[in-house]
LUMFIVO-904928 format. One record per residue: residue in three letters; x, y, z of N, C-alpha, C, O in turn; residue number from 1. Coordinates in nm, 4 decimals. Atoms other than C-alpha are relative to their C-alpha. Layout:
BEGIN
("ALA"; (X; Y; Z); (X; Y; Z); (X; Y; Z); (X; Y; Z); NUM)
...
***
This chain:
BEGIN
("MET"; (-0.0888; -0.0207; -0.0999); (-0.4686; 2.0717; -1.0332); (0.0601; -0.1213; 0.0613); (0.0306; -0.2383; 0.0368); 1)
("ASP"; (-0.1252; 0.1397; -0.0946); (-0.2198; 1.8431; -0.8176); (-0.1199; -0.0110; 0.1092); (-0.1775; -0.1185; 0.1259); 2)
("ILE"; (0.0658; 0.0321; -0.1337); (-0.4474; 1.9406; -0.4858); (-0.1142; -0.0463; -0.0174); (-0.1428; -0.1078; 0.0854); 3)
("GLN"; (0.1113; -0.0090; 0.0122); (-0.7852; 1.8960; -0.6147); (0.0267; -0.2059; -0.0259); (-0.0244; -0.2930; 0.0446); 4)
("THR"; (-0.0312; 0.1728; -0.0240); (-0.6471; 1.4987; -0.7205); (0.0554; -0.0984; 0.0733); (0.0169; -0.2132; 0.0958); 5)
("LEU"; (-0.0878; 0.0927; -0.1126); (-0.4147; 1.3634; -0.5025); (-0.0860; -0.0591; 0.0434); (-0.0981; -0.1600; -0.0260); 6)
("PRO"; (0.0853; 0.0916; -0.1152); (-0.6590; 1.2142; -0.2648); (-0.0462; -0.1538; -0.1153); (-0.0133; -0.2696; -0.0894); 7)
("GLN"; (0.0027; 0.0990; 0.0435); (-0.7869; 1.0046; -0.5444); (0.0706; -0.0824; -0.0903); (0.0362; -0.1910; -0.1370); 8)
("GLN"; (-0.1420; 0.0401; -0.0015); (-0.4390; 0.9675; -0.6575); (0.0346; -0.1104; 0.0648); (0.0573; -0.2224; 0.0191); 9)
("ILE"; (-0.0461; 0.0827; -0.1278); (-0.3546; 0.8276; -0.3139); (-0.1017; -0.1381; -0.0427); (-0.0568; -0.2326; -0.1075); 10)
("SER"; (0.0469; 0.1514; 0.0371); (-0.6604; 0.5464; -0.3405); (0.0131; -0.0657; -0.0986); (-0.0075; -0.1854; -0.0784); 11)
("ASP"; (-0.0282; 0.0825; 0.0921); (-0.5831; 0.4346; -0.6710); (0.1255; -0.0687; 0.0022); (0.1550; -0.1768; -0.0488); 12)
("GLN"; (-0.1658; 0.1341; -0.0344); (-0.1977; 0.3401; -0.5432); (-0.0369; -0.1238; 0.0831); (-0.0119; -0.2424; 0.0614); 13)
("LEU"; (0.0485; 0.0674; -0.0913); (-0.3509; 0.2094; -0.2654); (-0.1070; -0.1313; -0.0165); (-0.1227; -0.2141; 0.0732); 14)
("ASN"; (0.0275; 0.1048; 0.0048); (-0.5509; -0.0307; -0.4078); (0.0705; -0.0707; -0.0919); (0.0120; -0.1545; -0.1605); 15)
("GLN"; (-0.0685; 0.0664; 0.0840); (-0.2631; -0.1420; -0.5996); (0.1070; -0.1029; 0.0943); (0.2005; -0.1748; 0.0591); 16)
("MET"; (-0.1568; 0.0131; -0.1470); (-0.0620; -0.2277; -0.2181); (-0.0761; -0.0694; 0.0258); (-0.1985; -0.0714; 0.0131); 17)
("THR"; (0.1025; 0.0881; -0.0757); (-0.1096; -0.5016; -0.0444); (0.0876; 0.0181; 0.1910); (0.1991; 0.0631; 0.2176); 18)
("PRO"; (-0.0535; -0.0151; -0.0998); (-0.0533; -0.5121; 0.3220); (0.1813; -0.0237; 0.0447); (0.2553; 0.0312; 0.1263); 19)
("GLN"; (-0.1637; -0.0016; 0.0453); (0.3046; -0.6132; 0.2487); (0.0745; 0.1265; 0.0051); (0.1493; 0.1698; 0.0927); 20)
("HIS"; (-0.0309; -0.1117; 0.0543); (0.3628; -0.3102; 0.0533); (-0.0239; 0.1158; 0.0868); (0.0358; 0.2194; 0.0575); 21)
("LEU"; (0.0291; -0.0964; -0.0582); (0.2231; -0.0986; 0.3125); (0.0904; -0.0035; 0.1229); (0.1219; 0.1049; 0.1720); 22)
("ALA"; (-0.0993; 0.0006; -0.0949); (0.4621; -0.2261; 0.5905); (0.1961; -0.0125; -0.0706); (0.2955; -0.0656; -0.0212); 23)
("THR"; (-0.1404; -0.0124; -0.0134); (0.7761; -0.1433; 0.3930); (0.0486; 0.1440; -0.0676); (-0.0015; 0.2182; -0.1520); 24)
("PRO"; (-0.0175; -0.1334; 0.0480); (0.9808; 0.1377; 0.3665); (-0.0047; 0.0231; -0.1168); (-0.0222; -0.0584; -0.2075); 25)
("TYR"; (-0.0288; 0.0070; 0.1718); (1.0294; 0.3357; 0.0660); (0.1848; -0.0410; -0.0294); (0.2382; -0.1209; -0.1063); 26)
("ARG"; (-0.1472; 0.0457; -0.0397); (1.4133; 0.3391; 0.1703); (0.0416; -0.0532; 0.1266); (-0.0329; -0.0715; 0.2228); 27)
("PRO"; (-0.0782; 0.0540; -0.1707); (1.6678; 0.2059; 0.4617); (-0.0481; 0.1212; 0.0727); (-0.0080; 0.2326; 0.0390); 28)
("GLY"; (0.0468; -0.1061; -0.1144); (1.5073; 0.4202; 0.7254); (-0.1058; 0.0900; 0.0437); (-0.1508; 0.1381; 0.1476); 29)
("GLY"; (0.1252; -0.0556; 0.0250); (1.2484; 0.5675; 0.5672); (-0.1369; -0.0302; 0.0813); (-0.1512; -0.1115; 0.1726); 30)
("TRP"; (0.1305; 0.1074; -0.0551); (0.8879; 0.5128; 0.6493); (-0.0628; -0.0719; -0.1002); (-0.0406; -0.0801; -0.2210); 31)
("THR"; (0.0705; 0.1389; 0.0658); (0.6703; 0.2504; 0.5577); (-0.1307; 0.0658; -0.0900); (-0.1315; 0.1888; -0.0942); 32)
("GLY"; (0.1155; -0.0647; 0.1074); (0.3330; 0.3221; 0.3006); (-0.0401; 0.0415; 0.0835); (-0.0173; 0.1594; 0.1104); 33)
("HIS"; (0.1110; -0.0490; -0.2024); (0.1109; 0.3410; 0.6578); (0.0497; 0.1151; 0.0401); (-0.0153; 0.2196; 0.0421); 34)
("GLN"; (-0.0616; -0.1792; -0.0557); (0.3247; 0.6252; 0.7834); (-0.0267; 0.1014; -0.1092); (-0.1021; 0.1970; -0.0910); 35)
("LEU"; (0.0689; -0.1172; 0.0932); (0.3051; 0.8162; 0.4444); (-0.1210; 0.0252; -0.0452); (-0.1408; 0.1124; -0.1298); 36)
("VAL"; (0.1385; -0.0660; 0.0669); (-0.0627; 0.8233; 0.3910); (-0.0106; 0.0591; 0.1070); (-0.0181; 0.1725; 0.0598); 37)
("HIS"; (0.0267; -0.0295; -0.1043); (-0.1077; 0.9291; 0.7258); (0.1208; 0.1594; 0.0073); (0.0933; 0.2651; 0.0642); 38)
("HIS"; (-0.0991; -0.1114; -0.0015); (0.2004; 1.1783; 0.6830); (-0.1074; 0.0583; -0.0313); (-0.1767; 0.1052; 0.0590); 39)
("LEU"; (0.0412; -0.0605; 0.0742); (0.0020; 1.3114; 0.4092); (-0.1156; 0.0895; 0.0316); (-0.1385; 0.1927; -0.0315); 40)
("ALA"; (0.1300; 0.0434; -0.0132); (-0.3236; 1.3093; 0.5654); (0.0426; 0.1487; 0.1425); (-0.0159; 0.2561; 0.1285); 41)
("ASP"; (-0.0551; -0.0817; -0.0811); (-0.1364; 1.5239; 0.8970); (0.0542; 0.1227; -0.0880); (0.0046; 0.2306; -0.1203); 42)
("SER"; (-0.0025; -0.1728; 0.0826); (0.0424; 1.7575; 0.7016); (-0.0750; 0.0962; -0.0577); (-0.0815; 0.2127; -0.0185); 43)
("HIS"; (0.0465; -0.0960; 0.0710); (-0.1882; 1.8605; 0.3954); (-0.1245; 0.0735; 0.1313); (-0.1619; 0.1854; 0.0962); 44)
("MET"; (0.0587; -0.0463; -0.0499); (-0.4361; 1.9309; 0.7177); (0.0551; 0.1377; 0.0749); (-0.0165; 0.2373; 0.0851); 45)
("ASN"; (-0.0915; -0.1371; -0.0176); (-0.1782; 2.2006; 0.8521); (-0.0350; 0.1262; -0.0579); (-0.0902; 0.2299; -0.0209); 46)
("CYS"; (0.0238; -0.0661; 0.1219); (-0.1695; 2.3330; 0.5364); (-0.0362; 0.0824; -0.0468); (0.0079; 0.1907; -0.0853); 47)
("LEU"; (0.1263; -0.1168; -0.0268); (-0.5189; 2.4266; 0.5176); (0.0209; 0.1159; 0.0717); (-0.0119; 0.2307; 0.0417); 48)
("ILE"; (0.1267; -0.1124; -0.1589); (-0.5632; 2.6113; 0.8519); (0.1602; 0.0770; -0.1048); (0.1196; 0.1673; -0.1779); 49)
("ARG"; (-0.0773; -0.1118; 0.0149); (-0.2170; 2.7841; 0.7230); (0.0000; 0.1189; -0.1389); (0.0623; 0.2207; -0.1693); 50)
("PHE"; (0.0734; -0.0653; 0.1078); (-0.3812; 2.8986; 0.4288); (-0.1033; 0.1232; 0.0032); (-0.1321; 0.2206; -0.0664); 51)
("LYS"; (0.1486; -0.0445; -0.0015); (-0.6888; 2.9810; 0.6052); (0.0816; 0.1509; 0.1270); (0.0492; 0.2642; 0.0915); 52)
("LEU"; (-0.0642; -0.0746; -0.0639); (-0.4850; 3.2019; 0.8767); (0.0844; 0.0796; -0.0802); (0.1091; 0.1807; -0.0143); 53)
("ALA"; (-0.1388; -0.0961; 0.0856); (-0.2082; 3.3821; 0.6072); (-0.1797; 0.0767; -0.1050); (-0.1763; 0.1865; -0.1607); 54)
("LEU"; (0.1468; -0.0679; 0.0558); (-0.6352; 3.4562; 0.4465); (-0.0669; 0.0961; 0.1226); (-0.1525; 0.1811; 0.0979); 55)
("THR"; (0.0783; -0.1329; -0.1058); (-0.7450; 3.6671; 0.7671); (0.0383; 0.0531; 0.0835); (-0.0128; 0.1315; 0.1636); 56)
("GLU"; (-0.1036; -0.0895; -0.0896); (-0.4570; 3.7492; 0.9212); (0.0822; 0.0827; -0.0673); (0.0381; 0.0943; -0.1817); 57)
("ASP"; (-0.0919; -0.1106; 0.0114); (-0.1437; 4.0320; 0.8642); (0.0883; -0.1522; 0.0421); (0.0913; -0.1948; 0.1576); 58)
("ASN"; (-0.0928; 0.0418; 0.0066); (0.1099; 3.7649; 0.7752); (0.0682; -0.0654; 0.1934); (0.1569; -0.0350; 0.2732); 59)
("PRO"; (0.0153; 0.0323; -0.1746); (0.0250; 3.5463; 1.1293); (0.1299; -0.0815; -0.0318); (0.1574; -0.0970; -0.1508); 60)
("THR"; (0.0169; 0.0546; -0.0392); (0.2714; 3.3235; 1.2914); (0.0097; -0.1614; 0.0064); (0.0106; -0.2183; 0.1156); 61)
("ILE"; (0.0268; 0.1210; -0.0530); (0.2616; 2.9693; 1.2275); (0.0353; -0.0591; 0.0250); (0.1568; -0.0461; 0.0403); 62)
("LYS"; (-0.0722; 0.0444; -0.1288); (0.2805; 2.6787; 1.4282); (0.0946; -0.1422; -0.0607); (0.0265; -0.2244; -0.1219); 63)
("PRO"; (-0.0979; 0.1249; 0.0004); (0.5632; 2.3930; 1.3757); (-0.0427; -0.1188; 0.0532); (-0.0449; -0.1433; 0.1738); 64)
("TYR"; (-0.0634; 0.1456; -0.1215); (0.5369; 2.0263; 1.4295); (0.0930; -0.1258; 0.0185); (0.1043; -0.1071; 0.1396); 65)
("ASP"; (-0.0873; 0.1051; -0.0260); (0.7600; 1.7315; 1.4619); (-0.0473; -0.1013; -0.0782); (-0.0966; -0.1977; -0.0196); 66)
("GLU"; (0.0477; 0.1294; 0.1010); (0.6701; 1.5009; 1.1275); (0.0157; -0.0922; 0.0712); (-0.0688; -0.1627; 0.1264); 67)
("GLY"; (-0.1016; 0.1215; -0.0449); (0.9153; 1.2819; 1.2465); (-0.0908; -0.0953; 0.1399); (-0.1223; -0.2143; 0.1400); 68)
("ALA"; (0.0473; 0.0847; -0.0975); (0.7574; 1.1917; 1.5763); (-0.1622; -0.0082; 0.0101); (-0.2233; -0.0889; 0.0801); 69)
("TRP"; (0.1382; 0.0654; 0.0465); (0.3991; 1.2180; 1.4556); (-0.0266; -0.0742; -0.0624); (-0.1460; -0.1044; -0.0615); 70)
("ALA"; (0.0102; 0.0327; 0.0806); (0.4720; 1.0222; 1.2033); (0.0448; -0.1890; 0.1035); (0.0871; -0.2821; 0.0350); 71)
("THR"; (-0.0344; 0.0843; -0.0973); (0.5348; 0.7329; 1.5337); (-0.0954; -0.0271; 0.1646); (-0.0720; -0.0936; 0.2655); 72)
("LEU"; (0.0659; 0.0135; -0.1126); (0.2349; 0.8047; 1.7570); (-0.1262; -0.0988; -0.0589); (-0.1353; -0.1127; -0.1808); 73)
("SER"; (0.0718; 0.1547; 0.0107); (-0.0361; 0.5002; 1.7554); (-0.1065; 0.0594; -0.1073); (-0.1404; -0.0109; -0.2024); 74)
("ASP"; (0.0934; 0.0189; 0.1571); (-0.3044; 0.7124; 1.5136); (0.0334; -0.0235; -0.0796); (-0.0405; -0.0924; -0.1499); 75)
("THR"; (-0.0921; 0.0271; 0.0583); (-0.0338; 0.7008; 1.3185); (0.0278; -0.1541; -0.0772); (0.0328; -0.1912; -0.1945); 76)
("MET"; (-0.0617; 0.1295; 0.0268); (0.0707; 0.3499; 1.3504); (-0.0932; -0.1775; 0.0303); (-0.0761; -0.2994; 0.0281); 77)
("GLU"; (0.1413; 0.0964; -0.0601); (-0.2661; 0.1863; 1.4673); (-0.1596; 0.0126; -0.1104); (-0.2386; -0.0806; -0.1253); 78)
("VAL"; (0.1219; -0.0859; 0.0822); (-0.5564; 0.3739; 1.2333); (0.0101; -0.0293; -0.1126); (0.1049; 0.0055; -0.1830); 79)
("PRO"; (-0.0184; 0.0447; 0.1690); (-0.6503; 0.2113; 0.9036); (-0.0217; 0.0788; -0.0803); (-0.1186; 0.1484; -0.0498); 80)
("LEU"; (-0.0653; -0.0915; 0.0599); (-0.5466; 0.4146; 0.6394); (-0.1237; 0.0371; -0.0932); (-0.1134; 0.1249; -0.1789); 81)
("GLU"; (0.0667; -0.1222; 0.0382); (-0.8913; 0.4800; 0.5357); (-0.0766; 0.1167; 0.0855); (-0.1782; 0.1746; 0.0472); 82)
("VAL"; (0.0649; -0.1529; -0.0811); (-0.9700; 0.7707; 0.8152); (0.0875; 0.0485; -0.0573); (0.0557; 0.1529; -0.1143); 83)
("SER"; (-0.0750; -0.1724; 0.0319); (-0.6364; 0.9403; 0.7072); (-0.0239; 0.0621; -0.1424); (0.0005; 0.1774; -0.1777); 84)
("LEU"; (0.0414; -0.0266; 0.1385); (-0.7785; 0.8807; 0.3205); (-0.1058; 0.0534; -0.0035); (-0.1369; 0.0942; -0.1154); 85)
("GLN"; (0.1426; -0.0796; -0.0523); (-1.1233; 1.0370; 0.4772); (0.0409; 0.1039; 0.0164); (-0.0289; 0.1972; -0.0233); 86)
("ILE"; (-0.0701; -0.1732; -0.0571); (-0.8796; 1.3444; 0.6173); (-0.0272; 0.0646; -0.1367); (-0.1025; 0.1467; -0.1889); 87)
("LEU"; (-0.0745; -0.0729; 0.1638); (-0.7168; 1.3894; 0.2836); (-0.1260; 0.0862; -0.1388); (-0.1140; 0.1909; -0.2024); 88)
("GLU"; (0.0493; -0.0499; 0.0609); (-1.0283; 1.3950; 0.0863); (-0.0804; 0.1316; 0.0312); (-0.1082; 0.2282; -0.0399); 89)
("GLY"; (0.0764; -0.1554; -0.1018); (-1.2085; 1.6562; 0.3314); (0.0985; 0.0736; -0.0878); (0.0759; 0.1265; -0.1966); 90)
("VAL"; (-0.0796; -0.1308; -0.0626); (-0.9322; 1.8551; 0.3647); (0.0255; 0.0592; -0.1833); (0.0346; 0.1727; -0.2301); 91)
("HIS"; (-0.0727; -0.0798; 0.2297); (-0.8300; 1.8814; -0.1011); (-0.1506; 0.0519; -0.0043); (-0.1710; 0.1572; -0.0647); 92)
("ALA"; (0.1724; -0.0825; 0.0866); (-1.2488; 1.9562; -0.1383); (0.0266; 0.1237; 0.0844); (0.0581; 0.2290; 0.0288); 93)
("ARG"; (-0.0367; -0.1525; 0.0194); (-1.1994; 2.2219; 0.0882); (0.0845; 0.0626; -0.0289); (0.0583; 0.1791; -0.0589); 94)
("TRP"; (-0.1235; -0.1282; 0.0334); (-0.8707; 2.3734; 0.0216); (-0.0366; 0.0345; -0.1661); (-0.0474; 0.1531; -0.1972); 95)
("THR"; (0.0716; -0.0699; 0.1003); (-0.9998; 2.3576; -0.3635); (-0.0786; 0.0626; -0.0208); (-0.0647; 0.1470; -0.1093); 96)
("ARG"; (0.0996; -0.1176; -0.0263); (-1.2805; 2.5286; -0.2974); (0.0600; 0.1487; 0.0251); (0.0398; 0.2514; -0.0396); 97)
("LEU"; (-0.0699; -0.1169; -0.0409); (-1.0730; 2.7735; -0.1205); (0.0595; 0.0328; -0.1538); (-0.0088; 0.0977; -0.2331); 98)
("LEU"; (-0.1002; -0.0350; 0.0736); (-0.8104; 2.8020; -0.3749); (-0.0681; 0.0471; -0.1022); (-0.0103; 0.1423; -0.1546); 99)
("THR"; (0.0380; -0.0195; 0.1120); (-1.0934; 2.8179; -0.6764); (-0.0773; 0.1375; -0.0088); (-0.1459; 0.1785; -0.1025); 100)
("HIS"; (0.0659; -0.0705; 0.0100); (-1.2042; 3.0973; -0.5545); (0.0879; 0.1432; 0.0688); (0.0394; 0.2356; 0.1340); 101)
("PHE"; (-0.1271; -0.0748; -0.0678); (-0.9003; 3.3018; -0.4436); (-0.0017; 0.1581; -0.0794); (-0.0285; 0.1105; -0.1897); 102)
("GLU"; (0.0075; -0.1665; 0.0757); (-0.9054; 3.7010; -0.6124); (0.2052; 0.0423; -0.0221); (0.2773; 0.0550; 0.0769); 103)
("LYS"; (-0.1111; -0.0228; 0.0277); (-0.5516; 3.7757; -0.7645); (0.0847; 0.0526; 0.1202); (0.1957; -0.0004; 0.1247); 104)
("ALA"; (-0.0637; -0.0538; -0.1918); (-0.4208; 3.9469; -0.3826); (-0.0103; -0.1019; 0.0869); (0.0515; -0.1166; 0.1924); 105)
("GLU"; (-0.0339; 0.1191; -0.1277); (-0.4793; 3.6552; -0.2178); (0.1071; -0.1213; -0.0437); (0.1688; -0.2072; 0.0193); 106)
("TRP"; (-0.1318; 0.0724; 0.0318); (-0.2455; 3.4800; -0.3615); (0.1723; 0.0505; 0.0736); (0.2559; -0.0197; 0.1305); 107)
("THR"; (-0.1316; -0.0528; -0.1095); (0.0591; 3.7060; -0.2054); (0.0039; 0.0085; 0.1437); (0.1017; 0.0397; 0.2116); 108)
("ARG"; (-0.0512; -0.0448; -0.1225); (-0.0507; 3.7156; 0.1183); (0.1066; -0.1757; 0.0439); (0.1433; -0.2799; -0.0103); 109)
("THR"; (-0.1753; 0.0978; -0.0560); (0.2375; 3.5221; 0.3653); (-0.0817; -0.0407; 0.1382); (-0.1786; 0.0076; 0.1968); 110)
("PHE"; (0.0412; -0.0216; -0.1374); (0.2282; 3.3566; 0.6699); (0.1815; -0.0150; 0.0088); (0.2491; -0.0166; -0.0941); 111)
("PHE"; (-0.0710; 0.0103; -0.0189); (0.5486; 3.3200; 0.8522); (0.0556; -0.0956; 0.0592); (-0.0199; -0.1173; 0.1539); 112)
("HIS"; (-0.0421; 0.0941; -0.0338); (0.7762; 3.0191; 0.9537); (0.1072; -0.0480; 0.1342); (0.2110; -0.1137; 0.1257); 113)
("PRO"; (-0.1526; -0.0252; -0.0833); (0.9804; 3.0455; 1.2764); (0.0909; -0.1454; 0.0667); (0.1626; -0.1496; 0.1667); 114)
("GLU"; (-0.1555; 0.0876; 0.0412); (1.2074; 2.7517; 1.2482); (0.0670; 0.0329; -0.1382); (0.1874; 0.0203; -0.1605); 115)
("SER"; (-0.1237; -0.0223; 0.1523); (1.3198; 2.8433; 0.8830); (-0.0345; 0.1581; 0.0517); (-0.0735; 0.1931; -0.0597); 116)
("LYS"; (0.0347; -0.1030; 0.0285); (1.2383; 3.1979; 0.9683); (-0.0339; 0.0814; -0.1084); (0.0160; 0.1938; -0.1141); 117)
("GLN"; (-0.0238; -0.0208; 0.1457); (1.1343; 3.2534; 0.6079); (-0.1887; 0.0459; 0.0314); (-0.2676; -0.0002; 0.1138); 118)
("ILE"; (0.1343; -0.0287; 0.0192); (0.7939; 3.4336; 0.5154); (-0.0329; -0.0520; -0.1095); (0.0405; -0.0095; -0.1986); 119)
("THR"; (0.0629; 0.0463; 0.0811); (0.5785; 3.2213; 0.2668); (-0.1077; 0.0245; -0.0737); (-0.2153; -0.0119; -0.0262); 120)
("ARG"; (0.1917; -0.0230; 0.1036); (0.2802; 3.3433; -0.0584); (-0.0224; -0.1420; 0.0328); (0.0314; -0.2453; 0.0727); 121)
("LEU"; (0.1004; 0.1193; -0.0205); (0.0443; 3.1372; -0.0457); (-0.0048; -0.0552; -0.1342); (-0.0630; -0.1594; -0.1644); 122)
("ASP"; (0.0235; 0.0788; 0.1552); (0.1046; 3.1071; -0.4431); (0.1472; -0.1036; 0.0005); (0.1667; -0.2021; -0.0707); 123)
("THR"; (-0.1485; 0.0886; -0.0211); (0.4721; 2.9611; -0.3400); (-0.0512; -0.1334; 0.0450); (-0.0779; -0.2267; -0.0308); 124)
("ALA"; (0.0962; 0.0875; -0.0446); (0.3095; 2.7399; -0.0745); (-0.0458; -0.0795; -0.0366); (-0.0147; -0.1931; -0.0010); 125)
("LEU"; (0.0733; 0.1194; 0.0972); (0.1080; 2.5630; -0.2847); (0.0364; -0.0479; -0.1607); (-0.0342; -0.1120; -0.2385); 126)
("GLY"; (-0.0502; 0.0863; 0.0746); (0.3439; 2.4895; -0.5409); (0.1080; -0.0993; 0.1347); (0.1516; -0.1941; 0.0693); 127)
("ALA"; (-0.0332; 0.0216; -0.0313); (0.5293; 2.3573; -0.2549); (-0.0716; -0.1642; 0.0603); (-0.0179; -0.2746; 0.0689); 128)
("TYR"; (0.0934; 0.1042; -0.0320); (0.2561; 2.1238; -0.1366); (-0.0362; -0.0480; -0.1384); (-0.0289; -0.1689; -0.1163); 129)
("ALA"; (0.0365; 0.0938; 0.1207); (0.1557; 1.9897; -0.4997); (0.1031; -0.0623; 0.0074); (0.0937; -0.1825; 0.0324); 130)
("TRP"; (-0.0913; 0.1490; -0.0151); (0.5015; 1.8466; -0.4987); (-0.0228; -0.0778; 0.1089); (-0.0576; -0.1958; 0.1038); 131)
("HIS"; (0.0473; 0.1470; -0.1023); (0.4498; 1.6839; -0.1914); (-0.0530; -0.0899; 0.0467); (-0.0033; -0.1760; 0.1193); 132)
("GLY"; (0.0042; 0.0833; 0.0781); (0.1955; 1.5286; -0.2894); (0.0439; -0.0951; -0.0524); (0.0637; -0.1993; 0.0102); 133)
("ARG"; (-0.0767; 0.0001; 0.0582); (0.3396; 1.4462; -0.5182); (0.1514; -0.0978; -0.0106); (0.2062; -0.1736; -0.0906); 134)
("HIS"; (-0.1540; 0.0651; -0.0541); (0.6683; 1.3416; -0.3385); (-0.0582; -0.1391; 0.0141); (-0.0499; -0.2372; -0.0598); 135)
("HIS"; (0.0665; 0.1205; -0.1001); (0.4885; 1.0992; -0.1200); (-0.0742; -0.1035; -0.0946); (-0.0633; -0.2233; -0.0687); 136)
("LEU"; (0.0924; 0.0919; 0.0519); (0.2332; 0.9532; -0.3948); (0.1689; -0.1018; -0.0844); (0.1732; -0.2246; -0.0921); 137)
("ALA"; (-0.1042; 0.0743; 0.0749); (0.5919; 0.8479; -0.5913); (0.1019; -0.0871; 0.0783); (0.1849; -0.1661; 0.0334); 138)
("HIS"; (-0.0762; 0.1259; -0.1527); (0.7412; 0.6712; -0.2242); (-0.0518; -0.1025; 0.0003); (-0.0023; -0.2151; 0.0004); 139)
("LEU"; (0.0971; 0.1508; -0.0065); (0.4206; 0.4716; -0.2171); (0.0099; -0.1054; -0.1473); (-0.0336; -0.2194; -0.1633); 140)
("LYS"; (-0.0176; 0.0558; 0.1196); (0.5021; 0.3753; -0.5521); (0.1360; -0.1281; 0.0120); (0.1632; -0.2425; -0.0243); 141)
("LEU"; (-0.1046; 0.0996; -0.0282); (0.7899; 0.2467; -0.4454); (0.0235; -0.1119; 0.1274); (0.0526; -0.2312; 0.1351); 142)
("CYS"; (0.1111; 0.0911; -0.1363); (0.6804; 0.1238; -0.1133); (-0.0149; -0.1434; -0.0751); (0.0149; -0.2534; -0.0287); 143)
("SER"; (0.1513; 0.1401; 0.0851); (0.4558; -0.1277; -0.4121); (0.1499; -0.1060; -0.0652); (0.1536; -0.2283; -0.0789); 144)
("GLY"; (-0.0915; 0.0174; 0.0884); (0.8103; -0.1441; -0.5961); (-0.0482; 0.0213; -0.1472); (0.0216; -0.0130; -0.2426); 145)
("ASN"; (0.0777; -0.0508; 0.1781); (0.5658; -0.0157; -0.9344); (0.0570; 0.1461; 0.0174); (-0.0118; 0.2481; 0.0220); 146)
("PHE"; (-0.0173; -0.1670; 0.0536); (0.7556; 0.2913; -0.9631); (0.0181; 0.0626; -0.1905); (0.0995; 0.1072; -0.2714); 147)
("GLN"; (0.0493; -0.1088; 0.1944); (0.6148; 0.4319; -1.3349); (-0.0100; 0.1256; 0.0106); (-0.0363; 0.1940; -0.0882); 148)
***
């Protein structure tokens, strides 16, 4: 399961990266490796909360946030990556536990995103966040010049 294995994959990739790699944007104008790791922790924390809201409320309206602005805050720019890696490990452990105990009907629970005006099912959201993790893992590999 991608959700379960992502923290270890990120950790393994970080072990192959230098400080210079982490300061490198994955593309011109893109986030640095450092920002990507903190972004994953921020984003996946928010998604776990969205899952829990959808499981305990009827089609709740979620709270959007400005990812770009979050990526420039001092906790993203100055806090060591180990802090966000610990968050990612904890969030993913909780999320995996939750997912492995879903009943069939829980996969069809929904939340509403007020910016996109879309209702999203949890099975769809899970696919999107599994992809999100793989997507940014690939970006980290681009930062290191080791895309395989």
